[in-house]
C-alpha positions in Angstrom: 80.5 128.8 114.2 81.2 132.4 115.0 78.3 133.2 117.0 78.6 129.5 119.0 81.9 130.8 119.7 80.6 134.3 121.2 78.2 132.8 123.0 79.7 129.7 124.6 82.9 132.3 126.0 79.6 134.9 127.2 78.5 132.0 128.9 82.2 130.5 130.1 82.7 134.8 131.4 79.5 134.4 132.7 79.5 131.6 134.8 83.0 132.0 136.0 82.1 135.3 137.2 78.8 134.5 139.8 80.6 131.8 141.4 83.1 134.8 142.7 79.8 136.6 143.5 78.7 133.9 145.8 82.1 133.0 148.0 81.5 131.4 151.1 82.8 134.8 152.6 80.8 136.9 150.9 77.7 134.5 152.1 78.9 134.4 155.3 79.4 138.3 155.7 75.7 139.2 154.2 74.2 136.0 156.6 76.2 138.4 159.4 74.8 141.9 158.6 71.4 140.4 158.1 71.6 138.7 161.5 72.9 142.1 163.0 70.2 144.2 161.6 68.0 142.2 162.6 69.8 142.4 166.5 69.1 146.3 166.6 65.7 146.5 164.9 64.6 143.2 167.4 66.7 145.5 170.7 64.8 149.5 169.2 61.9 146.6 169.8 62.8 145.6 173.3 63.3 149.2 174.6 59.8 151.0 173.0 57.8 147.9 174.8 59.8 148.4 178.3 59.0 152.4 178.1 56.1 151.1 177.4 55.2 149.6 180.1 56.8 151.7 181.8 54.8 154.9 181.5 51.6 152.6 181.6 52.4 151.9 185.5 53.2 154.9 186.0 49.6 156.3 185.4 51.2 158.2 181.9 48.8 156.4 179.5 45.3 154.4 179.7 45.2 151.0 179.0 43.6 151.4 176.1 46.4 153.7 174.4 48.9 150.5 175.7 46.9 148.0 174.6 47.0 150.1 170.9 50.6 150.8 171.5 51.5 147.5 171.8 49.6 146.0 169.1 51.5 148.8 166.4 55.0 147.6 167.9 54.5 144.1 167.9 53.9 144.2 164.3 57.0 143.5 161.9 58.2 142.1 165.7 59.8 138.3 165.6 59.6 138.2 169.4 56.1 140.0 170.6 
């Protein structure tokens, strides 16, 4: 009986603490943080792509280099 009571208490405590960690405010804040991080990452990719296009148009890099670097930038990006 003692082991059963101890197990029940531990289980109740685990569920009560777990519920606190997953409150709506926490989940919303985590989602906003993830969205902000993704937006910053994509903005950085956009700046790199713009700089690459400017270098290509100005003749500072060859078409092969342009295509190679464009492929590298587009890997892992949601937009490009």
